[in-house]
C-alpha positions in Angstrom: 14.7 -3.8 36.5 16.9 -1.1 38.2 17.0 1.7 35.8 20.4 3.0 34.7 21.4 6.5 35.5 24.4 6.8 33.1 24.2 8.6 29.8 24.1 6.6 26.5 27.5 6.2 25.1 29.5 7.3 28.4 32.1 4.5 27.8 32.9 6.2 24.5 33.2 9.8 25.8 36.8 11.1 25.8 36.5 12.8 29.2 35.2 9.6 30.7 38.2 7.7 29.2 40.4 10.3 30.5 39.1 9.8 34.0 39.5 5.9 33.8 43.1 6.4 32.6 44.0 8.5 35.5 43.0 5.8 37.8 45.5 3.6 36.3 48.2 6.2 36.6 47.3 6.4 40.3 47.6 2.7 40.7 43.9 2.5 41.1 41.3 0.1 39.4 37.9 0.8 37.8 34.9 -1.4 38.9 31.8 -1.2 36.5 28.3 -2.5 36.7 26.3 -2.4 33.6 23.8 -4.4 31.6 24.4 -6.9 28.8 23.8 -4.6 25.9 26.7 -2.4 27.2 29.2 -5.1 27.1 30.4 -4.3 23.7 30.9 -0.6 24.7 32.9 -1.8 27.8 35.2 -3.9 25.6 36.0 -0.8 23.6 36.7 1.1 26.7 39.0 -1.8 28.0 40.9 -1.8 24.7 41.2 2.2 24.7 42.5 2.3 28.2 44.8 -0.8 28.5 46.9 0.7 31.3 43.9 0.7 33.8 42.8 -2.5 35.6 39.0 -2.9 35.1 36.7 -5.3 37.1 33.7 -6.3 35.2 30.9 -6.9 37.9 27.8 -9.1 37.8 28.9 -11.0 34.6 27.9 -8.0 32.6 24.4 -8.6 33.7 22.4 -10.6 31.3 19.0 -9.4 32.0 15.9 -11.5 32.3 12.9 -9.2 33.0 10.6 -6.6 31.5 11.2 -6.6 27.6 14.0 -9.1 28.0 12.0 -11.9 29.8 11.2 -13.7 26.6 14.6 -13.4 25.0 16.9 -15.0 27.9 18.1 -17.8 25.5 18.9 -15.1 22.7 20.6 -13.0 25.2 22.7 -15.7 26.6 24.0 -16.7 23.5 24.9 -12.9 22.7 26.4 -12.6 26.0 28.7 -15.5 25.6 30.2 -13.9 22.6 30.5 -10.3 24.2 32.1 -11.9 27.2 34.6 -13.6 25.3 35.5 -10.5 23.5 35.9 -8.6 26.7 38.1 -11.5 28.0 40.6 -10.8 25.3 41.5 -7.7 27.2 44.2 -8.6 29.5 43.4 -5.6 31.8 39.9 -6.9 32.6 39.1 -9.2 35.6 35.7 -10.8 36.2 33.7 -10.5 39.4 31.5 -13.5 39.3 28.5 -12.6 41.6 25.2 -11.1 41.4 23.3 -13.5 39.0 20.7 -14.1 41.8 19.4 -10.6 41.6 15.7 -10.1 40.2 17.0 -8.3 37.3 18.5 -11.6 35.9 15.0 -13.3 35.6 15.5 -16.5 37.5 12.5 -15.5 39.7 13.7 -16.9 43.0 12.6 -13.8 44.8 8.9 -14.7 44.1 9.0 -18.2 45.7 7.9 -19.3 49.0 11.3 -21.0 49.6 14.7 -20.2 48.2 16.5 -22.5 45.9 18.8 -25.3 47.0 22.4 -25.3 45.8 21.6 -27.9 43.2 18.9 -25.6 41.9 21.3 -22.9 41.8 23.9 -25.1 39.9 21.4 -26.2 37.4 20.3 -22.7 36.6 23.6 -20.8 36.7 26.6 -23.1 36.1 26.6 -22.3 32.4 27.4 -18.6 33.2 30.0 -19.4 35.7 31.8 -21.8 33.6 31.9 -19.7 30.5 33.2 -16.9 32.4 35.9 -19.0 33.9 36.7 -20.6 30.5 37.1 -17.2 28.9 39.0 -15.3 31.7 40.9 -18.2 33.5 40.8 -18.7 37.2 43.6 -16.2 37.6 41.3 -13.4 36.4 38.0 -14.6 38.1 36.7 -13.6 41.6 33.8 -15.8 43.0 31.9 -13.6 45.4 28.6 -13.0 46.9 26.4 -10.0 46.3 24.9 -9.7 49.8 22.7 -8.1 51.1 21.1 -8.0 47.5 21.3 -11.7 47.0 19.3 -12.2 50.1 16.1 -11.5 48.1 16.5 -14.8 46.3 19.0 -17.2 48.1 20.9 -17.7 51.4 24.7 -17.3 51.8 25.5 -20.7 52.6 23.5 -22.3 49.6 24.9 -19.7 47.3 28.6 -20.5 48.4 27.7 -24.3 48.3 26.6 -24.0 44.7 29.7 -22.1 43.5 31.9 -24.8 45.1 29.7 -27.5 43.5 30.3 -25.7 40.0 34.1 -25.7 40.4 34.5 -29.0 42.2 36.4 -30.5 39.3 39.0 -27.6 39.3 42.4 -28.1 41.0 43.0 -26.7 44.4 45.2 -24.0 43.1 42.6 -23.0 40.6 39.9 -22.7 43.4 42.3 -20.8 45.7 42.7 -18.3 42.8 38.9 -18.0 42.2 37.9 -17.8 45.9 40.8 -15.8 47.3 44.1 -15.2 45.3 42.7 -13.2 42.4 41.0 -10.8 44.7 44.1 -10.4 47.0 46.3 -9.6 44.0 43.8 -7.3 42.2 43.1 -5.3 45.4 46.5 -5.7 46.7 45.5 -7.3 50.0 49.0 -8.5 50.8 48.5 -10.1 54.1 45.9 -12.4 55.8 44.3 -10.9 58.8 42.4 -13.3 61.2 39.0 -12.3 59.6 40.1 -12.9 56.1 41.5 -16.2 57.2 38.2 -17.2 58.6 36.3 -16.0 55.5 38.6 -18.0 53.0 38.2 -21.1 55.3 34.4 -20.7 55.2 34.5 -20.2 51.4 36.5 -23.5 50.7 34.4 -25.7 52.9 30.8 -26.8 52.4 28.0 -25.7 54.7 26.7 -28.6 56.4 22.9 -27.9 56.2 20.5 -26.7 53.4 17.2 -27.1 55.2 14.3 -25.6 53.2 13.1 -22.5 54.9 11.3 -19.5 54.2 12.8 -16.4 52.8 14.0 -13.9 55.1 11.4 -10.9 55.4 
């Protein structure tokens, strides 16, 4: 597990909140990465500074290693409640990525071959769908977490898996989750040739998922 370096209770500190508030005054947003046991503190921060757009990264990181390895089911239930509480803050947007990190406890980085997209869906769809249910497509960004995800899963398989998870959503909702939400929140007003290519790739299935050894 990657050790956290922030002091305990940082989200509640007056000076820290003033700093986050200053971002909003300047038209900037605040991205955060923390662990599941900090989700309640983050919700309190979001309620205390409603004028600043905040981006919750990595699902609020439900841990599954170290002292949390045997508590994944318990943590998942608690995580669901806390995520719904965070989603009640209209200034928070969810960045849905990073669950393939070793910290989450799926163990794919220990395998000889990476998972298929179907294995990815079976293991992680409940996290994605709960997040979308709480935040709605217009407040969700489907993303990769490369290069860190490369420890566990390939880029094509990851995006195939995410597209399978939302295959029953409308095209408008998919466009929001894979493109429009990010463009709105980060104020990416225009399409560049590169961004058009990335969007095209993100909305099509990769043609092959041949089993192969993980990259070294």
